[in-house]
Structures are given as C-alpha cells and as structure tokens.
DRENMAR-885935 format. One record per residue: y, z, x of N, C-alpha, C in turn; residue number from 1; residue in one letter; chain. Coordinates in Angstrom, 1 decimal. Layout:
! DRENMAR-885935
<paba n_py="Y" n_pz="Z" n_px="X" ca_py="Y" ca_pz="Z" ca_px="X" c_py="Y" c_pz="Z" c_px="X" resi="NUM" resn="A" chain="A"/>
...
***
This chain:
! DRENMAR-885935
<paba n_py="144.5" n_pz="-65.4" n_px="-105.6" ca_py="144.7" ca_pz="-66.1" ca_px="-106.8" c_py="145.9" c_pz="-65.9" c_px="-107.5" resi="1" resn="M" chain="A"/>
<paba n_py="146.5" n_pz="-67.0" n_px="-108.0" ca_py="147.8" ca_pz="-67.1" ca_px="-108.7" c_py="147.5" c_pz="-66.9" c_px="-110.3" resi="2" resn="K" chain="A"/>
<paba n_py="147.9" n_pz="-65.7" n_px="-110.8" ca_py="147.9" ca_pz="-65.5" ca_px="-112.2" c_py="149.0" c_pz="-65.5" c_px="-112.9" resi="3" resn="V" chain="A"/>
<paba n_py="149.1" n_pz="-65.9" n_px="-114.2" ca_py="150.3" ca_pz="-66.0" ca_px="-115.1" c_py="149.7" c_pz="-65.2" c_px="-116.2" resi="4" resn="F" chain="A"/>
<paba n_py="150.6" n_pz="-64.1" n_px="-116.6" ca_py="150.2" ca_pz="-63.2" ca_px="-117.7" c_py="151.5" c_pz="-63.1" c_px="-118.6" resi="5" resn="I" chain="A"/>
<paba n_py="151.2" n_pz="-63.2" n_px="-119.9" ca_py="152.3" ca_pz="-62.9" ca_px="-121.0" c_py="152.1" c_pz="-61.4" c_px="-121.2" resi="6" resn="T" chain="A"/>
<paba n_py="153.1" n_pz="-60.9" n_px="-121.8" ca_py="153.1" ca_pz="-59.5" ca_px="-122.2" c_py="153.0" c_pz="-58.6" c_px="-120.9" resi="7" resn="G" chain="A"/>
<paba n_py="153.7" n_pz="-58.9" n_px="-119.9" ca_py="153.5" ca_pz="-58.3" ca_px="-118.5" c_py="154.0" c_pz="-57.0" c_px="-118.5" resi="8" resn="A" chain="A"/>
<paba n_py="155.2" n_pz="-56.7" n_px="-119.1" ca_py="156.0" ca_pz="-55.6" ca_px="-118.9" c_py="155.1" c_pz="-54.3" c_px="-119.1" resi="9" resn="T" chain="A"/>
<paba n_py="155.1" n_pz="-53.5" n_px="-118.2" ca_py="154.2" ca_pz="-52.2" ca_px="-118.3" c_py="152.9" c_pz="-52.3" c_px="-118.4" resi="10" resn="G" chain="A"/>
<paba n_py="152.2" n_pz="-53.5" n_px="-118.0" ca_py="150.9" ca_pz="-53.9" ca_px="-118.2" c_py="150.0" c_pz="-53.2" c_px="-117.2" resi="11" resn="S" chain="A"/>
<paba n_py="149.0" n_pz="-52.5" n_px="-117.6" ca_py="147.9" ca_pz="-52.0" ca_px="-116.6" c_py="147.2" c_pz="-53.1" c_px="-116.2" resi="12" resn="A" chain="A"/>
<paba n_py="147.2" n_pz="-54.3" n_px="-116.8" ca_py="146.4" ca_pz="-55.5" ca_px="-116.3" c_py="147.2" c_pz="-56.0" c_px="-115.0" resi="13" resn="V" chain="A"/>
<paba n_py="148.7" n_pz="-56.1" n_px="-115.0" ca_py="149.4" ca_pz="-56.4" ca_px="-113.8" c_py="149.1" c_pz="-55.6" c_px="-112.7" resi="14" resn="V" chain="A"/>
<paba n_py="149.1" n_pz="-54.3" n_px="-112.9" ca_py="148.8" ca_pz="-53.3" ca_px="-111.8" c_py="147.5" c_pz="-53.6" c_px="-111.2" resi="15" resn="A" chain="A"/>
<paba n_py="146.5" n_pz="-53.8" n_px="-111.9" ca_py="145.1" ca_pz="-54.0" ca_px="-111.4" c_py="145.0" c_pz="-55.4" c_px="-110.7" resi="16" resn="E" chain="A"/>
<paba n_py="145.7" n_pz="-56.4" n_px="-111.2" ca_py="145.7" ca_pz="-57.7" ca_px="-110.4" c_py="146.5" c_pz="-57.6" c_px="-109.1" resi="17" resn="L" chain="A"/>
<paba n_py="147.6" n_pz="-56.8" n_px="-109.1" ca_py="148.4" ca_pz="-56.7" ca_px="-107.9" c_py="147.4" c_pz="-55.8" c_px="-107.0" resi="18" resn="L" chain="A"/>
<paba n_py="146.8" n_pz="-54.6" n_px="-107.3" ca_py="146.1" ca_pz="-54.0" ca_px="-106.5" c_py="144.9" c_pz="-54.6" c_px="-105.8" resi="19" resn="N" chain="A"/>
<paba n_py="144.4" n_pz="-55.6" n_px="-106.6" ca_py="143.3" ca_pz="-56.5" ca_px="-106.1" c_py="143.8" c_pz="-57.6" c_px="-105.3" resi="20" resn="S" chain="A"/>
<paba n_py="145.0" n_pz="-57.7" n_px="-105.0" ca_py="145.6" ca_pz="-58.7" ca_px="-104.1" c_py="146.0" c_pz="-60.0" c_px="-104.6" resi="21" resn="G" chain="A"/>
<paba n_py="146.1" n_pz="-60.1" n_px="-106.0" ca_py="146.5" ca_pz="-61.3" ca_px="-106.6" c_py="147.9" c_pz="-61.6" c_px="-106.7" resi="22" resn="H" chain="A"/>
<paba n_py="148.5" n_pz="-62.8" n_px="-106.8" ca_py="149.8" ca_pz="-63.1" ca_px="-107.1" c_py="150.1" c_pz="-63.2" c_px="-108.5" resi="23" resn="E" chain="A"/>
<paba n_py="150.9" n_pz="-62.4" n_px="-109.0" ca_py="151.1" ca_pz="-62.4" ca_px="-110.4" c_py="152.6" c_pz="-62.8" c_px="-110.8" resi="24" resn="V" chain="A"/>
<paba n_py="152.6" n_pz="-63.7" n_px="-111.9" ca_py="153.8" ca_pz="-64.2" ca_px="-112.5" c_py="153.7" c_pz="-63.6" c_px="-114.0" resi="25" resn="T" chain="A"/>
<paba n_py="154.7" n_pz="-62.8" n_px="-114.3" ca_py="154.6" ca_pz="-62.3" ca_px="-115.7" c_py="155.7" c_pz="-62.8" c_px="-116.6" resi="26" resn="G" chain="A"/>
<paba n_py="155.4" n_pz="-63.3" n_px="-117.9" ca_py="156.3" ca_pz="-63.6" ca_px="-118.8" c_py="157.0" c_pz="-62.3" c_px="-119.4" resi="27" resn="L" chain="A"/>
<paba n_py="158.4" n_pz="-62.3" n_px="-119.3" ca_py="159.1" ca_pz="-61.2" ca_px="-119.8" c_py="160.3" c_pz="-61.4" c_px="-120.5" resi="28" resn="V" chain="A"/>
<paba n_py="160.8" n_pz="-60.7" n_px="-121.3" ca_py="162.1" ca_pz="-60.9" ca_px="-122.0" c_py="163.0" c_pz="-60.5" c_px="-120.8" resi="29" resn="R" chain="A"/>
<paba n_py="164.1" n_pz="-61.1" n_px="-120.7" ca_py="165.0" ca_pz="-61.0" ca_px="-119.6" c_py="165.4" c_pz="-59.4" c_px="-119.2" resi="30" resn="S" chain="A"/>
<paba n_py="165.6" n_pz="-58.7" n_px="-120.4" ca_py="165.8" ca_pz="-57.2" ca_px="-120.0" c_py="164.7" c_pz="-56.4" c_px="-119.4" resi="31" resn="S" chain="A"/>
<paba n_py="163.4" n_pz="-57.1" n_px="-119.5" ca_py="162.3" ca_pz="-56.3" ca_px="-118.9" c_py="162.1" c_pz="-56.6" c_px="-117.5" resi="32" resn="D" chain="A"/>
<paba n_py="162.8" n_pz="-57.5" n_px="-116.9" ca_py="162.5" ca_pz="-58.0" ca_px="-115.6" c_py="162.5" c_pz="-57.1" c_px="-114.5" resi="33" resn="K" chain="A"/>
<paba n_py="163.4" n_pz="-56.1" n_px="-114.4" ca_py="163.4" ca_pz="-55.2" ca_px="-113.3" c_py="162.2" c_pz="-54.4" c_px="-113.0" resi="34" resn="A" chain="A"/>
<paba n_py="161.6" n_pz="-53.9" n_px="-114.1" ca_py="160.4" ca_pz="-53.1" ca_px="-113.9" c_py="159.3" c_pz="-54.0" c_px="-113.4" resi="35" resn="A" chain="A"/>
<paba n_py="159.0" n_pz="-55.1" n_px="-113.7" ca_py="157.9" ca_pz="-56.0" ca_px="-113.3" c_py="158.2" c_pz="-56.4" c_px="-111.7" resi="36" resn="L" chain="A"/>
<paba n_py="159.5" n_pz="-56.8" n_px="-111.4" ca_py="159.6" ca_pz="-57.2" ca_px="-110.1" c_py="159.5" c_pz="-55.9" c_px="-109.2" resi="37" resn="T" chain="A"/>
<paba n_py="159.9" n_pz="-54.7" n_px="-109.5" ca_py="159.7" ca_pz="-53.5" ca_px="-108.9" c_py="158.3" c_pz="-53.4" c_px="-108.4" resi="38" resn="A" chain="A"/>
<paba n_py="157.3" n_pz="-53.8" n_px="-109.3" ca_py="155.9" ca_pz="-53.6" ca_px="-109.1" c_py="155.4" c_pz="-54.6" c_px="-108.1" resi="39" resn="S" chain="A"/>
<paba n_py="156.2" n_pz="-55.5" n_px="-107.8" ca_py="155.6" ca_pz="-56.5" ca_px="-106.8" c_py="155.2" c_pz="-58.0" c_px="-107.4" resi="40" resn="G" chain="A"/>
<paba n_py="155.3" n_pz="-58.1" n_px="-108.7" ca_py="155.1" ca_pz="-59.3" ca_px="-109.4" c_py="156.3" c_pz="-60.1" c_px="-109.6" resi="41" resn="A" chain="A"/>
<paba n_py="156.2" n_pz="-61.4" n_px="-109.9" ca_py="157.4" ca_pz="-62.3" ca_px="-110.1" c_py="157.6" c_pz="-62.4" c_px="-111.6" resi="42" resn="L" chain="A"/>
<paba n_py="158.8" n_pz="-62.1" n_px="-112.1" ca_py="159.1" ca_pz="-62.1" ca_px="-113.5" c_py="159.7" c_pz="-63.5" c_px="-113.9" resi="43" resn="A" chain="A"/>
<paba n_py="159.1" n_pz="-64.0" n_px="-115.0" ca_py="159.5" ca_pz="-65.3" ca_px="-115.6" c_py="160.2" c_pz="-64.9" c_px="-116.9" resi="44" resn="L" chain="A"/>
<paba n_py="161.5" n_pz="-65.0" n_px="-117.0" ca_py="162.2" ca_pz="-64.7" ca_px="-118.2" c_py="161.7" c_pz="-65.7" c_px="-119.4" resi="45" resn="P" chain="A"/>
<paba n_py="161.4" n_pz="-65.4" n_px="-120.4" ca_py="161.1" ca_pz="-66.3" ca_px="-121.6" c_py="160.5" c_pz="-65.7" c_px="-122.8" resi="46" resn="G" chain="A"/>
<paba n_py="160.1" n_pz="-66.6" n_px="-123.7" ca_py="159.5" ca_pz="-66.1" ca_px="-124.9" c_py="158.3" c_pz="-66.9" c_px="-125.2" resi="47" resn="T" chain="A"/>
<paba n_py="157.4" n_pz="-66.4" n_px="-126.1" ca_py="156.3" ca_pz="-67.2" ca_px="-126.5" c_py="156.6" c_pz="-68.4" c_px="-127.2" resi="48" resn="L" chain="A"/>
<paba n_py="157.9" n_pz="-68.6" n_px="-127.6" ca_py="158.3" ca_pz="-69.8" ca_px="-128.4" c_py="158.6" c_pz="-71.0" c_px="-127.5" resi="49" resn="D" chain="A"/>
<paba n_py="158.9" n_pz="-70.6" n_px="-126.2" ca_py="159.1" ca_pz="-71.7" ca_px="-125.3" c_py="158.0" c_pz="-72.4" c_px="-124.7" resi="50" resn="D" chain="A"/>
<paba n_py="157.4" n_pz="-73.3" n_px="-125.3" ca_py="156.1" ca_pz="-74.0" ca_px="-124.9" c_py="156.2" c_pz="-74.7" c_px="-123.8" resi="51" resn="L" chain="A"/>
<paba n_py="157.2" n_pz="-75.4" n_px="-123.4" ca_py="157.4" ca_pz="-76.1" ca_px="-122.2" c_py="157.4" c_pz="-75.0" c_px="-121.0" resi="52" resn="E" chain="A"/>
<paba n_py="158.1" n_pz="-73.9" n_px="-121.1" ca_py="158.0" ca_pz="-73.0" ca_px="-120.0" c_py="156.5" c_pz="-72.4" c_px="-119.9" resi="53" resn="L" chain="A"/>
<paba n_py="155.8" n_pz="-72.2" n_px="-120.9" ca_py="154.5" ca_pz="-71.6" ca_px="-121.0" c_py="153.6" c_pz="-72.7" c_px="-120.3" resi="54" resn="L" chain="A"/>
<paba n_py="153.6" n_pz="-74.1" n_px="-120.7" ca_py="152.8" ca_pz="-74.9" ca_px="-120.1" c_py="153.0" c_pz="-75.0" c_px="-118.5" resi="55" resn="R" chain="A"/>
<paba n_py="154.2" n_pz="-75.1" n_px="-118.1" ca_py="154.6" ca_pz="-75.1" ca_px="-116.7" c_py="153.9" c_pz="-73.9" c_px="-116.0" resi="56" resn="H" chain="A"/>
<paba n_py="154.2" n_pz="-72.7" n_px="-116.5" ca_py="153.7" ca_pz="-71.6" ca_px="-115.8" c_py="152.1" c_pz="-71.7" c_px="-115.8" resi="57" resn="A" chain="A"/>
<paba n_py="151.5" n_pz="-72.0" n_px="-116.8" ca_py="150.1" ca_pz="-72.1" ca_px="-116.9" c_py="149.5" c_pz="-73.1" c_px="-115.9" resi="58" resn="A" chain="A"/>
<paba n_py="150.2" n_pz="-74.2" n_px="-115.8" ca_py="149.8" ca_pz="-75.3" ca_px="-115.0" c_py="149.9" c_pz="-74.9" c_px="-113.4" resi="59" resn="K" chain="A"/>
<paba n_py="150.8" n_pz="-74.0" n_px="-113.1" ca_py="151.1" ca_pz="-73.5" ca_px="-111.7" c_py="150.1" c_pz="-72.4" c_px="-111.3" resi="60" resn="E" chain="A"/>
<paba n_py="149.5" n_pz="-71.9" n_px="-112.3" ca_py="148.4" ca_pz="-70.7" ca_px="-112.0" c_py="147.0" c_pz="-71.0" c_px="-111.9" resi="61" resn="A" chain="A"/>
<paba n_py="146.3" n_pz="-70.1" n_px="-111.3" ca_py="144.8" ca_pz="-70.3" ca_px="-111.3" c_py="144.1" c_pz="-69.9" c_px="-112.3" resi="62" resn="D" chain="A"/>
<paba n_py="144.8" n_pz="-68.8" n_px="-113.2" ca_py="144.3" ca_pz="-68.2" ca_px="-114.1" c_py="145.5" c_pz="-67.8" c_px="-115.1" resi="63" resn="A" chain="A"/>
<paba n_py="145.1" n_pz="-67.7" n_px="-116.3" ca_py="146.2" ca_pz="-67.3" ca_px="-117.4" c_py="145.5" c_pz="-66.1" c_px="-118.3" resi="64" resn="V" chain="A"/>
<paba n_py="146.3" n_pz="-65.1" n_px="-118.4" ca_py="146.0" ca_pz="-64.0" ca_px="-119.2" c_py="146.9" c_pz="-63.7" c_px="-120.4" resi="65" resn="I" chain="A"/>
<paba n_py="146.5" n_pz="-63.9" n_px="-121.5" ca_py="147.5" ca_pz="-63.6" ca_px="-122.6" c_py="147.4" c_pz="-62.2" c_px="-123.4" resi="66" resn="H" chain="A"/>
<paba n_py="148.5" n_pz="-61.3" n_px="-123.1" ca_py="148.4" ca_pz="-60.1" ca_px="-123.8" c_py="149.5" c_pz="-59.8" c_px="-124.6" resi="67" resn="T" chain="A"/>
<paba n_py="150.6" n_pz="-60.8" n_px="-124.9" ca_py="151.7" ca_pz="-60.7" ca_px="-125.6" c_py="151.5" c_pz="-60.8" c_px="-127.0" resi="68" resn="A" chain="A"/>
<paba n_py="152.4" n_pz="-60.2" n_px="-127.9" ca_py="152.2" ca_pz="-60.2" ca_px="-129.3" c_py="153.6" c_pz="-60.4" c_px="-129.9" resi="69" resn="F" chain="A"/>
<paba n_py="153.9" n_pz="-61.1" n_px="-130.8" ca_py="155.2" ca_pz="-61.3" ca_px="-131.5" c_py="155.2" c_pz="-60.3" c_px="-132.5" resi="70" resn="N" chain="A"/>
<paba n_py="156.0" n_pz="-59.3" n_px="-132.3" ca_py="156.2" ca_pz="-58.1" ca_px="-133.3" c_py="157.1" c_pz="-58.4" c_px="-134.5" resi="71" resn="H" chain="A"/>
<paba n_py="157.3" n_pz="-59.6" n_px="-134.8" ca_py="158.2" ca_pz="-59.9" ca_px="-136.0" c_py="157.4" c_pz="-59.8" c_px="-137.3" resi="72" resn="D" chain="A"/>
<paba n_py="157.3" n_pz="-58.8" n_px="-137.7" ca_py="156.4" ca_pz="-58.5" ca_px="-139.0" c_py="157.1" c_pz="-59.1" c_px="-140.2" resi="73" resn="F" chain="A"/>
<paba n_py="158.3" n_pz="-59.4" n_px="-140.2" ca_py="159.0" ca_pz="-60.0" ca_px="-141.4" c_py="158.3" c_pz="-61.4" c_px="-141.6" resi="74" resn="S" chain="A"/>
<paba n_py="157.6" n_pz="-61.9" n_px="-140.6" ca_py="157.1" ca_pz="-63.3" ca_px="-140.7" c_py="155.6" c_pz="-63.3" c_px="-140.4" resi="75" resn="R" chain="A"/>
<paba n_py="155.0" n_pz="-62.1" n_px="-140.7" ca_py="153.6" ca_pz="-61.9" ca_px="-140.4" c_py="152.7" c_pz="-62.9" c_px="-141.3" resi="76" resn="F" chain="A"/>
<paba n_py="152.9" n_pz="-63.1" n_px="-142.5" ca_py="152.1" ca_pz="-64.1" ca_px="-143.3" c_py="152.1" c_pz="-65.4" c_px="-142.6" resi="77" resn="A" chain="A"/>
<paba n_py="153.1" n_pz="-65.8" n_px="-141.9" ca_py="153.3" ca_pz="-67.1" ca_px="-141.2" c_py="152.5" c_pz="-67.1" c_px="-140.1" resi="78" resn="E" chain="A"/>
<paba n_py="152.2" n_pz="-66.0" n_px="-139.4" ca_py="151.6" ca_pz="-65.8" ca_px="-138.1" c_py="150.2" c_pz="-65.7" c_px="-138.3" resi="79" resn="S" chain="A"/>
<paba n_py="149.6" n_pz="-65.3" n_px="-139.3" ca_py="148.2" ca_pz="-65.1" ca_px="-139.4" c_py="147.4" c_pz="-66.2" c_px="-140.0" resi="80" resn="S" chain="A"/>
***
C-alpha cells in the first residue's frame, strides 16, 4: 500500500509502515530529508501551507496519515 504521512521525520509510524512492507512517502522540511530516505521512505520536501503539494501527494496515495503540527505558537490563537 502507498502511504503518505505528514510529520514523517523520526516517526515511529514510518518505521512500522516500512516494516510492514508499505511504500511510504513522508512530508519533510528539506533539512530533514536525509534521515527519512535513509530509513527507506521517499522524502517529499514541503510544508503544511503548500495545499497543492498536499493534494497531489494525497491523491497519489492509498492512505494518508497526518501527524504534523505547526509549532508557531506566536499565531496559536489563529490556529485554534
């Protein structure tokens, strides 16, 4: 199964998916790419703000798992 996951860097979910034989594409900030690809997943550099990228990645996948969180607490009131 093809799975797209946000918040993929260092994720135990990615490890479980790969160990179960799934093909994983993970959304990562570009600086996080090396760790994810070393695990055997495909890294997709981007952000949660890039809606077109997210739509495309989700459309290509059989399943989507959202584990990312925007840690910009200066805009917390706008996010809740």
